[in-house]
N, C-alpha and C positions, 0 to 999 in steps of 0.2 A: 565477461571481463569488463572492468571499469575503464572509461575513457577519461584521461586527465586533461584533454583539450577543452578549452573554454568552459570550465565548470562554473556553475552559478548557484547561489543560495536557493534553497527550496523552503521558503517560509511557510507555504501552505502544508507541506509535508510535516513540519514541526508542529504547526497548529493542530492539524487533524490527529496526529499521533497523540498529542496531549489531551485533546478532546475525548479521544477513545480510551484514555487512561492507560496508554501503553508506554513503556520505556523504549529506548533505542534497542535494548537487548531483546525485549519481547517481540517487537515488530520485526527486528532482524531475524529472529527465530522463525516467525511466521512466513517470511519471504525468502529465507535461505541465505542470509548474509550475516556477517559479524556485527556486533554492537558498534565497533569502531567505524565500520564502513557506513552504517546508518547515520552516525553522528557526522561523518565527513560529508555525506550527501546533503544533510540539512545545512551545514555551514558553507557549502559550495566548494569544498576542497577537491572533491572528485564528483564525477557525473556517473550515475548508475547506468548499467546497460539497459537496452530496450526491454529485455525480458524481466529484469529486476523492477523497472518502472511499472511494467504491466502487473507484476506480482504485488507491488506496493499499492497500486491503484485499486486492485481487486480487494486486497486486505482492508483498505480504508474506505471502500465503497465510493470512489470518486473516479474522475477521468485522469488520464496521464496529463492532458493539457492543464487541468486544475493543479496537479502536483507541481508542474513546471511554471506555475503562476502566469499561464497564458490566457486562461479563460475562467474568470471568477464565477460565471453562471453555470459552468459545467458541474460543479460540486452538487448543488441542489438538484439539478436535472438528472444527474446519474442516480442519486438516491431515490428520487421520485420514480424514475423509469424502472428501477429494480424493485420498487415497493418495499424498501428496507426501512426498518425502524431499529436504529442502533441501540435502543434501550434493551432490546432482547438479549444483548450480550452482557449487560450489567450483572455482576455477581458471578459470572463464569470465571473459572480459573484459566490461566494462560494455556494449560494443556488442553482444556475443553475447547477453547477458541481455536487452538492449533488443530485439533481433531476436526472441527467444523470446516476450517480452511482446507484441510486435506480432502475432506469429502467433496467440497465445492470444486477443488481441482480435478478430482476424478470425474465428476459430471462434465466439467469443461473439456477434458481430454476425450471423453466418450462422444461428446457432441462434435468436437473437431474431427474425430476419426470417422464419424458418420457422414460428414460433409465432403 
């Protein structure tokens, strides 16, 4: 559930989404929220839940702190730590990216269940 208390703009969210070539609708689909909610997060009209923030950070390969504009260094560090090259996603369809995201979520759930 979204919290409406003390919402704030999420400029890094908007910038990363655009860098990845995603629309509010496509990113929302990847993380399980509506296009309108994603747009409201970016404008600071509502604050995403902790789970949605984690889903967005995973989809965009950055930290939650970076999304919240708290730590500018966290973006590059998260990508380097994950060894990610976002270029590998260029040319993939939204459904292909969504399928990869779901596979990643399965791995994450299996890892968490093992711990």
